[in-house]
Biopython code that builds the backbone (N, CA, C, O; Angstrom):
import numpy as np
from Bio.PDB.StructureBuilder import StructureBuilder

atoms = [
    (1, "MET", "N", (174.926, 121.593, -42.543)),
    (1, "MET", "CA", (174.609, 121.980, -43.898)),
    (1, "MET", "C", (173.173, 121.578, -44.244)),
    (1, "MET", "O", (172.430, 122.348, -44.852)),
    (2, "LEU", "N", (172.800, 120.369, -43.850)),
    (2, "LEU", "CA", (171.433, 119.917, -44.143)),
    (2, "LEU", "C", (170.397, 120.796, -43.464)),
    (2, "LEU", "O", (169.345, 121.074, -44.040)),
    (3, "GLN", "N", (170.683, 121.233, -42.257)),
    (3, "GLN", "CA", (169.743, 122.096, -41.551)),
    (3, "GLN", "C", (169.591, 123.438, -42.247)),
    (3, "GLN", "O", (168.500, 124.008, -42.267)),
    (4, "ARG", "N", (170.681, 123.951, -42.821)),
    (4, "ARG", "CA", (170.632, 125.246, -43.502)),
    (4, "ARG", "C", (170.068, 125.129, -44.914)),
    (4, "ARG", "O", (169.749, 126.148, -45.526)),
    (5, "ALA", "N", (169.938, 123.922, -45.444)),
    (5, "ALA", "CA", (169.531, 123.729, -46.839)),
    (5, "ALA", "C", (168.030, 123.854, -47.066)),
    (5, "ALA", "O", (167.574, 123.714, -48.201)),
    (6, "SER", "N", (167.264, 124.108, -46.040)),
    (6, "SER", "CA", (165.811, 124.290, -46.155)),
    (6, "SER", "C", (165.102, 123.070, -46.720)),
    (6, "SER", "O", (164.108, 123.196, -47.435)),
    (7, "LEU", "N", (165.617, 121.883, -46.396)),
    (7, "LEU", "CA", (164.988, 120.664, -46.907)),
    (7, "LEU", "C", (163.541, 120.527, -46.469)),
    (7, "LEU", "O", (162.692, 120.079, -47.239)),
    (8, "MET", "N", (163.265, 120.908, -45.241)),
    (8, "MET", "CA", (161.923, 120.714, -44.711)),
    (8, "MET", "C", (160.936, 121.754, -45.211)),
    (8, "MET", "O", (159.729, 121.516, -45.162)),
    (9, "THR", "N", (161.404, 122.895, -45.687)),
    (9, "THR", "CA", (160.476, 123.931, -46.134)),
    (9, "THR", "C", (160.399, 124.040, -47.653)),
    (9, "THR", "O", (159.303, 124.108, -48.210)),
    (10, "GLU", "N", (161.537, 124.056, -48.324)),
    (10, "GLU", "CA", (161.536, 124.292, -49.775)),
    (10, "GLU", "C", (161.163, 123.059, -50.583)),
    (10, "GLU", "O", (160.362, 123.159, -51.513)),
    (11, "ASP", "N", (161.723, 121.900, -50.254)),
    (11, "ASP", "CA", (161.435, 120.723, -51.067)),
    (11, "ASP", "C", (159.957, 120.358, -51.056)),
    (11, "ASP", "O", (159.396, 120.108, -52.123)),
    (12, "PRO", "N", (159.293, 120.315, -49.883)),
    (12, "PRO", "CA", (157.852, 120.030, -49.917)),
    (12, "PRO", "C", (157.071, 121.104, -50.680)),
    (12, "PRO", "O", (156.103, 120.795, -51.375)),
    (13, "ARG", "N", (157.490, 122.354, -50.549)),
    (13, "ARG", "CA", (156.798, 123.439, -51.244)),
    (13, "ARG", "C", (156.933, 123.276, -52.756)),
    (13, "ARG", "O", (155.976, 123.515, -53.492)),
    (14, "LEU", "N", (158.105, 122.873, -53.221)),
    (14, "LEU", "CA", (158.350, 122.735, -54.651)),
    (14, "LEU", "C", (157.882, 121.393, -55.208)),
    (14, "LEU", "O", (157.456, 121.311, -56.360)),
    (15, "CYS", "N", (157.960, 120.344, -54.395)),
    (15, "CYS", "CA", (157.729, 118.994, -54.900)),
    (15, "CYS", "C", (156.522, 118.297, -54.299)),
    (15, "CYS", "O", (156.223, 117.164, -54.677)),
    (16, "GLY", "N", (155.824, 118.934, -53.381)),
    (16, "GLY", "CA", (154.719, 118.270, -52.701)),
    (16, "GLY", "C", (155.242, 117.458, -51.520)),
    (16, "GLY", "O", (156.424, 117.530, -51.184)),
    (17, "ASN", "N", (154.378, 116.703, -50.909)),
    (17, "ASN", "CA", (154.760, 115.962, -49.707)),
    (17, "ASN", "C", (155.389, 114.606, -49.978)),
    (17, "ASN", "O", (155.850, 113.948, -49.046)),
    (18, "SER", "N", (155.419, 114.176, -51.225)),
    (18, "SER", "CA", (155.949, 112.840, -51.513)),
    (18, "SER", "C", (157.328, 112.889, -52.175)),
    (18, "SER", "O", (157.663, 112.001, -52.959)),
    (19, "TRP", "N", (158.123, 113.900, -51.875)),
    (19, "TRP", "CA", (159.448, 114.025, -52.472)),
    (19, "TRP", "C", (160.428, 113.053, -51.820)),
    (19, "TRP", "O", (160.237, 112.621, -50.683)),
    (20, "VAL", "N", (161.480, 112.720, -52.565)),
    (20, "VAL", "CA", (162.511, 111.791, -52.100)),
    (20, "VAL", "C", (163.860, 112.468, -52.286)),
    (20, "VAL", "O", (164.132, 113.046, -53.338)),
    (21, "PHE", "N", (164.701, 112.394, -51.267)),
    (21, "PHE", "CA", (166.022, 113.020, -51.310)),
    (21, "PHE", "C", (167.024, 112.030, -51.897)),
    (21, "PHE", "O", (167.042, 110.860, -51.514)),
    (22, "GLN", "N", (167.859, 112.499, -52.829)),
    (22, "GLN", "CA", (168.856, 111.649, -53.467)),
    (22, "GLN", "C", (170.249, 112.069, -53.029)),
    (22, "GLN", "O", (170.583, 113.254, -53.008)),
    (23, "GLN", "N", (171.042, 111.089, -52.683)),
    (23, "GLN", "CA", (172.462, 111.303, -52.400)),
    (23, "GLN", "C", (173.182, 110.000, -52.679)),
    (23, "GLN", "O", (172.561, 108.939, -52.746)),
    (24, "ASP", "N", (174.492, 110.083, -52.841)),
    (24, "ASP", "CA", (175.235, 108.849, -53.052)),
    (24, "ASP", "C", (175.601, 108.254, -51.697)),
    (24, "ASP", "O", (175.126, 108.725, -50.663)),
    (25, "ASN", "N", (176.423, 107.243, -51.695)),
    (25, "ASN", "CA", (176.780, 106.580, -50.445)),
    (25, "ASN", "C", (178.157, 106.971, -49.952)),
    (25, "ASN", "O", (178.873, 106.143, -49.389)),
    (26, "ALA", "N", (178.533, 108.213, -50.155)),
    (26, "ALA", "CA", (179.801, 108.701, -49.604)),
    (26, "ALA", "C", (179.758, 108.546, -48.084)),
    (26, "ALA", "O", (178.686, 108.586, -47.481)),
    (27, "ALA", "N", (180.918, 108.369, -47.476)),
    (27, "ALA", "CA", (180.993, 108.110, -46.036)),
    (27, "ALA", "C", (180.263, 109.172, -45.222)),
    (27, "ALA", "O", (179.552, 108.840, -44.274)),
    (28, "VAL", "N", (180.430, 110.440, -45.577)),
    (28, "VAL", "CA", (179.779, 111.509, -44.823)),
    (28, "VAL", "C", (178.254, 111.411, -44.910)),
    (28, "VAL", "O", (177.550, 111.819, -43.986)),
    (29, "HIS", "N", (177.749, 110.874, -46.013)),
    (29, "HIS", "CA", (176.305, 110.727, -46.172)),
    (29, "HIS", "C", (175.758, 109.570, -45.346)),
    (29, "HIS", "O", (174.563, 109.522, -45.054)),
    (30, "ASN", "N", (176.622, 108.648, -44.973)),
    (30, "ASN", "CA", (176.195, 107.501, -44.192)),
    (30, "ASN", "C", (176.538, 107.615, -42.716)),
    (30, "ASN", "O", (176.357, 106.660, -41.960)),
    (31, "ALA", "N", (177.022, 108.758, -42.308)),
    (31, "ALA", "CA", (177.362, 108.961, -40.898)),
    (31, "ALA", "C", (176.101, 108.869, -40.043)),
    (31, "ALA", "O", (175.007, 109.206, -40.495)),
    (32, "ARG", "N", (176.265, 108.411, -38.808)),
    (32, "ARG", "CA", (175.121, 108.301, -37.888)),
    (32, "ARG", "C", (174.380, 109.622, -37.738)),
    (32, "ARG", "O", (173.150, 109.651, -37.707)),
    (33, "LEU", "N", (175.137, 110.720, -37.644)),
    (33, "LEU", "CA", (174.522, 112.037, -37.478)),
    (33, "LEU", "C", (173.639, 112.380, -38.679)),
    (33, "LEU", "O", (172.528, 112.886, -38.520)),
    (34, "THR", "N", (174.147, 112.099, -39.880)),
    (34, "THR", "CA", (173.390, 112.386, -41.103)),
    (34, "THR", "C", (172.140, 111.523, -41.181)),
    (34, "THR", "O", (171.046, 112.021, -41.448)),
    (35, "LYS", "N", (172.307, 110.234, -40.948)),
    (35, "LYS", "CA", (171.156, 109.325, -40.983)),
    (35, "LYS", "C", (170.121, 109.728, -39.937)),
    (35, "LYS", "O", (168.917, 109.685, -40.190)),
    (36, "GLY", "N", (170.608, 110.120, -38.759)),
    (36, "GLY", "CA", (169.702, 110.561, -37.695)),
    (36, "GLY", "C", (168.916, 111.793, -38.103)),
    (36, "GLY", "O", (167.724, 111.895, -37.817)),
    (37, "PHE", "N", (169.581, 112.734, -38.775)),
    (37, "PHE", "CA", (168.908, 113.948, -39.238)),
    (37, "PHE", "C", (167.747, 113.587, -40.160)),
    (37, "PHE", "O", (166.643, 114.108, -40.001)),
    (38, "PHE", "N", (167.991, 112.698, -41.120)),
    (38, "PHE", "CA", (166.941, 112.311, -42.059)),
    (38, "PHE", "C", (165.804, 111.595, -41.336)),
    (38, "PHE", "O", (164.629, 111.847, -41.606)),
    (39, "ARG", "N", (166.157, 110.711, -40.425)),
    (39, "ARG", "CA", (165.141, 109.960, -39.680)),
    (39, "ARG", "C", (164.286, 110.905, -38.820)),
    (39, "ARG", "O", (163.058, 110.818, -38.833)),
    (40, "GLU", "N", (164.938, 111.801, -38.078)),
    (40, "GLU", "CA", (164.220, 112.729, -37.196)),
    (40, "GLU", "C", (163.303, 113.681, -37.962)),
    (40, "GLU", "O", (162.285, 114.126, -37.432)),
    (41, "ASN", "N", (163.663, 113.989, -39.203)),
    (41, "ASN", "CA", (162.889, 114.929, -39.997)),
    (41, "ASN", "C", (161.979, 114.240, -41.015)),
    (41, "ASN", "O", (161.395, 114.886, -41.885)),
    (42, "ASN", "N", (161.870, 112.908, -40.887)),
    (42, "ASN", "CA", (160.997, 112.119, -41.771)),
    (42, "ASN", "C", (161.275, 112.382, -43.245)),
    (42, "ASN", "O", (160.352, 112.539, -44.044)),
    (43, "ILE", "N", (162.553, 112.427, -43.592)),
    (43, "ILE", "CA", (162.956, 112.640, -44.982)),
    (43, "ILE", "C", (163.207, 111.288, -45.625)),
    (43, "ILE", "O", (164.037, 110.513, -45.148)),
    (44, "THR", "N", (162.495, 111.004, -46.702)),
    (44, "THR", "CA", (162.648, 109.749, -47.417)),
    (44, "THR", "C", (163.878, 109.828, -48.312)),
    (44, "THR", "O", (164.050, 110.795, -49.054)),
    (45, "LEU", "N", (164.729, 108.814, -48.241)),
    (45, "LEU", "CA", (165.934, 108.754, -49.059)),
    (45, "LEU", "C", (165.745, 107.772, -50.205)),
    (45, "LEU", "O", (165.113, 106.729, -50.041)),
    (46, "LEU", "N", (166.289, 108.105, -51.348)),
    (46, "LEU", "CA", (166.307, 107.186, -52.474)),
    (46, "LEU", "C", (167.244, 106.040, -52.119)),
    (46, "LEU", "O", (168.368, 106.273, -51.675)),
    (47, "ASP", "N", (166.794, 104.815, -52.310)),
    (47, "ASP", "CA", (167.646, 103.660, -52.041)),
    (47, "ASP", "C", (168.772, 103.658, -53.063)),
    (47, "ASP", "O", (168.531, 103.529, -54.264)),
    (48, "HIS", "N", (169.982, 103.800, -52.591)),
    (48, "HIS", "CA", (171.145, 103.923, -53.466)),
    (48, "HIS", "C", (172.174, 102.900, -53.014)),
    (48, "HIS", "O", (172.869, 103.134, -52.025)),
    (49, "PRO", "N", (172.295, 101.764, -53.712)),
    (49, "PRO", "CA", (173.206, 100.717, -53.269)),
    (49, "PRO", "C", (174.653, 101.213, -53.183)),
    (49, "PRO", "O", (175.071, 102.078, -53.953)),
    (50, "ALA", "N", (175.401, 100.658, -52.243)),
    (50, "ALA", "CA", (176.813, 101.014, -52.098)),
    (50, "ALA", "C", (177.563, 100.702, -53.383)),
    (50, "ALA", "O", (177.278, 99.713, -54.060)),
    (51, "CYS", "N", (178.519, 101.553, -53.707)),
    (51, "CYS", "CA", (179.384, 101.388, -54.891)),
    (51, "CYS", "C", (178.617, 101.376, -56.202)),
    (51, "CYS", "O", (179.124, 100.869, -57.203)),
    (52, "SER", "N", (177.419, 101.915, -56.222)),
    (52, "SER", "CA", (176.666, 101.954, -57.470)),
    (52, "SER", "C", (177.114, 103.144, -58.304)),
    (52, "SER", "O", (177.608, 104.130, -57.757)),
    (53, "PRO", "N", (176.947, 103.067, -59.613)),
    (53, "PRO", "CA", (177.353, 104.193, -60.454)),
    (53, "PRO", "C", (176.559, 105.441, -60.106)),
    (53, "PRO", "O", (175.370, 105.367, -59.795)),
    (54, "ASP", "N", (177.215, 106.569, -60.160)),
    (54, "ASP", "CA", (176.533, 107.821, -59.854)),
    (54, "ASP", "C", (175.902, 108.348, -61.131)),
    (54, "ASP", "O", (176.602, 108.802, -62.036)),
    (55, "LEU", "N", (174.595, 108.289, -61.203)),
    (55, "LEU", "CA", (173.883, 108.732, -62.394)),
    (55, "LEU", "C", (173.480, 110.196, -62.323)),
    (55, "LEU", "O", (172.894, 110.724, -63.268)),
    (56, "ASN", "N", (173.786, 110.849, -61.226)),
    (56, "ASN", "CA", (173.367, 112.232, -61.064)),
    (56, "ASN", "C", (174.283, 113.145, -61.882)),
    (56, "ASN", "O", (175.473, 113.249, -61.585)),
    (57, "PRO", "N", (173.744, 113.803, -62.905)),
    (57, "PRO", "CA", (174.583, 114.641, -63.757)),
    (57, "PRO", "C", (175.194, 115.847, -63.041)),
    (57, "PRO", "O", (176.073, 116.505, -63.597)),
    (58, "ILE", "N", (174.745, 116.151, -61.815)),
    (58, "ILE", "CA", (175.338, 117.275, -61.101)),
    (58, "ILE", "C", (176.831, 117.023, -60.872)),
    (58, "ILE", "O", (177.615, 117.967, -60.786)),
    (59, "GLU", "N", (177.223, 115.744, -60.774)),
    (59, "GLU", "CA", (178.643, 115.421, -60.591)),
    (59, "GLU", "C", (179.459, 115.926, -61.778)),
    (59, "GLU", "O", (180.581, 116.403, -61.605)),
    (60, "ASN", "N", (178.895, 115.822, -62.987)),
    (60, "ASN", "CA", (179.570, 116.328, -64.173)),
    (60, "ASN", "C", (179.673, 117.845, -64.135)),
    (60, "ASN", "O", (180.668, 118.418, -64.575)),
    (61, "ILE", "N", (178.641, 118.489, -63.607)),
    (61, "ILE", "CA", (178.663, 119.948, -63.508)),
    (61, "ILE", "C", (179.708, 120.387, -62.498)),
    (61, "ILE", "O", (180.432, 121.354, -62.735)),
    (62, "TRP", "N", (179.797, 119.672, -61.352)),
    (62, "TRP", "CA", (180.842, 120.021, -60.363)),
    (62, "TRP", "C", (182.221, 119.924, -61.000)),
    (62, "TRP", "O", (183.067, 120.793, -60.789)),
    (63, "GLY", "N", (182.450, 118.870, -61.778)),
    (63, "GLY", "CA", (183.744, 118.706, -62.444)),
    (63, "GLY", "C", (184.021, 119.844, -63.415)),
    (63, "GLY", "O", (185.127, 120.384, -63.446)),
    (64, "TRP", "N", (183.020, 120.207, -64.206)),
    (64, "TRP", "CA", (183.175, 121.315, -65.155)),
    (64, "TRP", "C", (183.487, 122.598, -64.399)),
    (64, "TRP", "O", (184.364, 123.363, -64.798)),
    (65, "MET", "N", (182.760, 122.831, -63.300)),
    (65, "MET", "CA", (182.967, 124.052, -62.530)),
    (65, "MET", "C", (184.378, 124.106, -61.950)),
    (65, "MET", "O", (185.025, 125.153, -61.995)),
    (66, "ALA", "N", (184.856, 123.001, -61.413)),
    (66, "ALA", "CA", (186.209, 122.976, -60.838)),
    (66, "ALA", "C", (187.250, 123.313, -61.911)),
    (66, "ALA", "O", (188.191, 124.068, -61.663)),
    (67, "ARG", "N", (187.066, 122.744, -63.102)),
    (67, "ARG", "CA", (188.015, 123.048, -64.191)),
    (67, "ARG", "C", (187.956, 124.524, -64.564)),
    (67, "ARG", "O", (188.989, 125.140, -64.828)),
    (68, "GLU", "N", (186.754, 125.095, -64.587)),
    (68, "GLU", "CA", (186.600, 126.514, -64.921)),
    (68, "GLU", "C", (187.196, 127.423, -63.847)),
    (68, "GLU", "O", (187.925, 128.364, -64.158)),
    (69, "VAL", "N", (186.887, 127.140, -62.598)),
    (69, "VAL", "CA", (187.351, 127.989, -61.494)),
    (69, "VAL", "C", (188.875, 128.006, -61.434)),
    (69, "VAL", "O", (189.480, 129.051, -61.195)),
    (70, "TYR", "N", (189.492, 126.849, -61.650)),
    (70, "TYR", "CA", (190.950, 126.751, -61.529)),
    (70, "TYR", "C", (191.656, 126.734, -62.884)),
    (70, "TYR", "O", (192.800, 126.290, -62.991)),
    (71, "LYS", "N", (190.960, 127.224, -63.924)),
    (71, "LYS", "CA", (191.520, 127.249, -65.274)),
    (71, "LYS", "C", (192.872, 127.961, -65.278)),
    (71, "LYS", "O", (193.067, 128.959, -64.585)),
    (72, "ASN", "N", (193.801, 127.426, -66.076)),
    (72, "ASN", "CA", (195.145, 127.991, -66.221)),
    (72, "ASN", "C", (195.890, 128.051, -64.887)),
    (72, "ASN", "O", (196.735, 128.922, -64.680)),
    (73, "GLY", "N", (195.569, 127.116, -63.980)),
    (73, "GLY", "CA", (196.273, 127.055, -62.699)),
    (73, "GLY", "C", (195.945, 128.195, -61.755)),
    (73, "GLY", "O", (196.713, 128.471, -60.833)),
    (74, "HIS", "N", (194.820, 128.863, -61.966)),
    (74, "HIS", "CA", (194.456, 130.008, -61.136)),
    (74, "HIS", "C", (194.362, 129.622, -59.665)),
    (74, "HIS", "O", (193.742, 128.616, -59.322)),
    (75, "GLN", "N", (194.965, 130.405, -58.814)),
    (75, "GLN", "CA", (194.897, 130.219, -57.361)),
    (75, "GLN", "C", (194.245, 131.457, -56.757)),
    (75, "GLN", "O", (194.296, 132.541, -57.339)),
    (76, "PHE", "N", (193.641, 131.292, -55.600)),
    (76, "PHE", "CA", (192.918, 132.380, -54.957)),
    (76, "PHE", "C", (193.602, 132.774, -53.664)),
    (76, "PHE", "O", (194.069, 131.922, -52.908)),
    (77, "GLN", "N", (193.658, 134.077, -53.417)),
    (77, "GLN", "CA", (194.324, 134.600, -52.225)),
    (77, "GLN", "C", (193.417, 134.614, -51.003)),
    (77, "GLN", "O", (193.894, 134.600, -49.869)),
    (78, "THR", "N", (192.099, 134.643, -51.237)),
    (78, "THR", "CA", (191.165, 134.699, -50.115)),
    (78, "THR", "C", (189.985, 133.765, -50.373)),
    (78, "THR", "O", (189.693, 133.407, -51.514)),
    (79, "VAL", "N", (189.324, 133.384, -49.304)),
    (79, "VAL", "CA", (188.120, 132.573, -49.414)),
    (79, "VAL", "C", (187.042, 133.353, -50.159)),
    (79, "VAL", "O", (186.299, 132.779, -50.955)),
    (80, "ASP", "N", (186.953, 134.646, -49.908)),
    (80, "ASP", "CA", (185.947, 135.463, -50.600)),
    (80, "ASP", "C", (186.169, 135.471, -52.110)),
    (80, "ASP", "O", (185.209, 135.419, -52.879)),
    (81, "ALA", "N", (187.428, 135.536, -52.536)),
    (81, "ALA", "CA", (187.725, 135.524, -53.975)),
    (81, "ALA", "C", (187.333, 134.182, -54.588)),
    (81, "ALA", "O", (186.779, 134.135, -55.687)),
    (82, "LEU", "N", (187.621, 133.097, -53.878)),
    (82, "LEU", "CA", (187.228, 131.772, -54.356)),
    (82, "LEU", "C", (185.710, 131.662, -54.410)),
    (82, "LEU", "O", (185.159, 131.185, -55.402)),
    (83, "ARG", "N", (185.033, 132.096, -53.361)),
    (83, "ARG", "CA", (183.573, 132.056, -53.311)),
    (83, "ARG", "C", (182.982, 132.825, -54.491)),
    (83, "ARG", "O", (182.058, 132.345, -55.148)),
    (84, "GLU", "N", (183.509, 134.006, -54.756)),
    (84, "GLU", "CA", (183.009, 134.813, -55.872)),
    (84, "GLU", "C", (183.199, 134.086, -57.204)),
    (84, "GLU", "O", (182.312, 134.098, -58.058)),
    (85, "ALA", "N", (184.357, 133.456, -57.373)),
    (85, "ALA", "CA", (184.622, 132.715, -58.610)),
    (85, "ALA", "C", (183.653, 131.546, -58.764)),
    (85, "ALA", "O", (183.175, 131.271, -59.865)),
    (86, "ILE", "N", (183.367, 130.865, -57.668)),
    (86, "ILE", "CA", (182.441, 129.732, -57.718)),
    (86, "ILE", "C", (181.043, 130.210, -58.093)),
    (86, "ILE", "O", (180.397, 129.612, -58.954)),
    (87, "PHE", "N", (180.571, 131.273, -57.462)),
    (87, "PHE", "CA", (179.228, 131.772, -57.765)),
    (87, "PHE", "C", (179.139, 132.313, -59.191)),
    (87, "PHE", "O", (178.123, 132.132, -59.863)),
    (88, "THR", "N", (180.185, 132.968, -59.646)),
    (88, "THR", "CA", (180.199, 133.466, -61.025)),
    (88, "THR", "C", (180.155, 132.304, -62.007)),
    (88, "THR", "O", (179.414, 132.338, -62.990)),
    (89, "THR", "N", (180.951, 131.278, -61.736)),
    (89, "THR", "CA", (180.981, 130.107, -62.612)),
    (89, "THR", "C", (179.626, 129.411, -62.611)),
    (89, "THR", "O", (179.132, 129.017, -63.668)),
    (90, "TRP", "N", (179.023, 129.256, -61.437)),
    (90, "TRP", "CA", (177.704, 128.626, -61.327)),
    (90, "TRP", "C", (176.676, 129.396, -62.149)),
    (90, "TRP", "O", (175.818, 128.795, -62.796)),
    (91, "SER", "N", (176.759, 130.714, -62.125)),
    (91, "SER", "CA", (175.817, 131.545, -62.872)),
    (91, "SER", "C", (176.011, 131.441, -64.379)),
    (91, "SER", "O", (175.132, 131.817, -65.154)),
    (92, "ASN", "N", (177.167, 130.929, -64.788)),
    (92, "ASN", "CA", (177.484, 130.868, -66.210)),
    (92, "ASN", "C", (177.587, 129.451, -66.756)),
    (92, "ASN", "O", (178.226, 129.228, -67.784)),
    (93, "VAL", "N", (176.963, 128.489, -66.075)),
    (93, "VAL", "CA", (176.949, 127.125, -66.612)),
    (93, "VAL", "C", (176.213, 127.179, -67.945)),
    (93, "VAL", "O", (175.068, 127.627, -68.004)),
    (94, "PRO", "N", (176.863, 126.724, -69.016)),
    (94, "PRO", "CA", (176.220, 126.818, -70.334)),
    (94, "PRO", "C", (174.960, 125.957, -70.430)),
    (94, "PRO", "O", (174.939, 124.812, -69.977)),
    (95, "THR", "N", (173.938, 126.513, -71.011)),
    (95, "THR", "CA", (172.704, 125.773, -71.236)),
    (95, "THR", "C", (172.985, 124.519, -72.045)),
    (95, "THR", "O", (172.365, 123.480, -71.817)),
    (96, "SER", "N", (173.910, 124.607, -72.981)),
    (96, "SER", "CA", (174.231, 123.441, -73.816)),
    (96, "SER", "C", (174.775, 122.285, -72.966)),
    (96, "SER", "O", (174.498, 121.124, -73.269)),
    (97, "LEU", "N", (175.543, 122.580, -71.909)),
    (97, "LEU", "CA", (176.039, 121.530, -71.019)),
    (97, "LEU", "C", (174.868, 120.858, -70.306)),
    (97, "LEU", "O", (174.809, 119.631, -70.222)),
    (98, "LEU", "N", (173.942, 121.659, -69.795)),
    (98, "LEU", "CA", (172.773, 121.113, -69.100)),
    (98, "LEU", "C", (171.938, 120.244, -70.037)),
    (98, "LEU", "O", (171.474, 119.172, -69.649)),
    (99, "GLU", "N", (171.750, 120.707, -71.261)),
    (99, "GLU", "CA", (170.970, 119.950, -72.236)),
    (99, "GLU", "C", (171.660, 118.641, -72.593)),
    (99, "GLU", "O", (171.009, 117.602, -72.706)),
    (100, "THR", "N", (172.985, 118.689, -72.770)),
    (100, "THR", "CA", (173.748, 117.477, -73.093)),
    (100, "THR", "C", (173.647, 116.456, -71.968)),
    (100, "THR", "O", (173.436, 115.268, -72.213)),
    (101, "LEU", "N", (173.798, 116.928, -70.732)),
    (101, "LEU", "CA", (173.714, 116.011, -69.595)),
    (101, "LEU", "C", (172.322, 115.416, -69.461)),
    (101, "LEU", "O", (172.179, 114.217, -69.221)),
    (102, "ALA", "N", (171.294, 116.246, -69.613)),
    (102, "ALA", "CA", (169.922, 115.739, -69.514)),
    (102, "ALA", "C", (169.638, 114.716, -70.609)),
    (102, "ALA", "O", (169.020, 113.683, -70.350)),
    (103, "SER", "N", (170.085, 114.996, -71.821)),
    (103, "SER", "CA", (169.805, 114.077, -72.927)),
    (103, "SER", "C", (170.632, 112.793, -72.837)),
    (103, "SER", "O", (170.328, 111.811, -73.515)),
    (104, "SER", "N", (171.678, 112.796, -71.999)),
    (104, "SER", "CA", (172.502, 111.591, -71.850)),
    (104, "SER", "C", (171.896, 110.582, -70.878)),
    (104, "SER", "O", (172.369, 109.448, -70.803)),
    (105, "MET", "N", (170.865, 110.966, -70.134)),
    (105, "MET", "CA", (170.320, 110.084, -69.098)),
    (105, "MET", "C", (169.845, 108.732, -69.625)),
    (105, "MET", "O", (170.153, 107.716, -69.002)),
    (106, "PRO", "N", (169.116, 108.663, -70.731)),
    (106, "PRO", "CA", (168.717, 107.326, -71.209)),
    (106, "PRO", "C", (169.921, 106.429, -71.509)),
    (106, "PRO", "O", (169.892, 105.236, -71.207)),
    (107, "LYS", "N", (170.975, 106.992, -72.096)),
    (107, "LYS", "CA", (172.181, 106.206, -72.386)),
    (107, "LYS", "C", (172.863, 105.765, -71.104)),
    (107, "LYS", "O", (173.340, 104.633, -71.012)),
    (108, "ARG", "N", (172.915, 106.652, -70.108)),
    (108, "ARG", "CA", (173.529, 106.314, -68.820)),
    (108, "ARG", "C", (172.792, 105.143, -68.169)),
    (108, "ARG", "O", (173.407, 104.182, -67.706)),
    (109, "ILE", "N", (171.474, 105.244, -68.145)),
    (109, "ILE", "CA", (170.672, 104.196, -67.515)),
    (109, "ILE", "C", (170.822, 102.884, -68.275)),
    (109, "ILE", "O", (170.958, 101.825, -67.662)),
    (110, "PHE", "N", (170.799, 102.944, -69.600)),
    (110, "PHE", "CA", (170.967, 101.749, -70.432)),
    (110, "PHE", "C", (172.307, 101.085, -70.143)),
    (110, "PHE", "O", (172.384, 99.863, -70.025)),
    (111, "GLU", "N", (173.367, 101.889, -70.030)),
    (111, "GLU", "CA", (174.689, 101.331, -69.758)),
    (111, "GLU", "C", (174.756, 100.683, -68.376)),
    (111, "GLU", "O", (175.367, 99.626, -68.223)),
    (112, "VAL", "N", (174.146, 101.291, -67.387)),
    (112, "VAL", "CA", (174.118, 100.700, -66.041)),
    (112, "VAL", "C", (173.406, 99.348, -66.083)),
    (112, "VAL", "O", (173.858, 98.378, -65.475)),
    (113, "ILE", "N", (172.292, 99.297, -66.805)),
    (113, "ILE", "CA", (171.553, 98.033, -66.922)),
    (113, "ILE", "C", (172.419, 96.992, -67.610)),
    (113, "ILE", "O", (172.502, 95.853, -67.150)),
    (114, "ASN", "N", (173.071, 97.372, -68.719)),
    (114, "ASN", "CA", (173.918, 96.434, -69.452)),
    (114, "ASN", "C", (175.118, 95.963, -68.642)),
    (114, "ASN", "O", (175.602, 94.850, -68.848)),
    (115, "LYS", "N", (175.603, 96.791, -67.731)),
    (115, "LYS", "CA", (176.762, 96.433, -66.894)),
    (115, "LYS", "C", (176.323, 95.815, -65.566)),
    (115, "LYS", "O", (177.137, 95.623, -64.662)),
    (116, "ASN", "N", (175.034, 95.507, -65.457)),
    (116, "ASN", "CA", (174.489, 94.919, -64.228)),
    (116, "ASN", "C", (174.838, 95.735, -62.995)),
    (116, "ASN", "O", (175.163, 95.187, -61.942)),
    (117, "GLY", "N", (174.769, 97.046, -63.139)),
    (117, "GLY", "CA", (175.038, 97.937, -61.999)),
    (117, "GLY", "C", (176.506, 98.215, -61.786)),
    (117, "GLY", "O", (176.870, 98.899, -60.829)),
    (118, "GLY", "N", (177.364, 97.700, -62.658)),
    (118, "GLY", "CA", (178.806, 97.926, -62.513)),
    (118, "GLY", "C", (179.226, 99.280, -63.031)),
    (118, "GLY", "O", (178.392, 100.109, -63.393)),
    (119, "ALA", "N", (180.525, 99.497, -63.063)),
    (119, "ALA", "CA", (181.097, 100.780, -63.475)),
    (119, "ALA", "C", (180.743, 101.091, -64.925)),
    (119, "ALA", "O", (180.682, 100.204, -65.777)),
    (120, "THR", "N", (180.511, 102.376, -65.178)),
    (120, "THR", "CA", (180.237, 102.858, -66.531)),
    (120, "THR", "C", (181.290, 103.893, -66.884)),
    (120, "THR", "O", (182.106, 104.261, -66.040)),
    (121, "HIS", "N", (181.281, 104.355, -68.100)),
    (121, "HIS", "CA", (182.257, 105.385, -68.490)),
    (121, "HIS", "C", (181.767, 106.781, -68.149)),
    (121, "HIS", "O", (182.435, 107.764, -68.468)),
    (122, "TYR", "N", (180.611, 106.884, -67.507)),
    (122, "TYR", "CA", (180.095, 108.181, -67.106)),
    (122, "TYR", "C", (180.662, 108.520, -65.753)),
    (122, "TYR", "O", (180.362, 109.582, -65.206)),
]
sb = StructureBuilder()
sb.init_structure("model")
sb.init_model(0)
sb.init_chain("A")
sb.init_seg("    ")
for serial, (resi, resn, name, xyz) in enumerate(atoms, 1):
    if name == "N":
        sb.init_residue(resn, " ", resi, " ")
    sb.init_atom(name, np.array(xyz, "f"), 0.0, 1.0, " ", f" {name:<3s}", serial, name[0])
structure = sb.get_structure()
């Protein structure tokens, strides 16, 4: 997936040469193969302590999308139907949700500081 994600071509083009890749510490992200990929491609990773709160609002968007895709217990008969639903939902993420998540960042960071890096309600 990382190889197909165009990390080496798109991120430097969009962000310059000093970009940093962010991910959490999920087991798959810490696998030797994954770490090796980043090392071999000289990709700088954001230092993200284990078990730290996830401040990335994309997690909230994934949750919203899952609720939308499977609303009213909807099930899909084919992978293509599910894929189409996911892409349609992604295309219709409300601007108000994005604005709310972006504006919540100072509060999220403040809460993490107050909890000394512990769990937050986000």
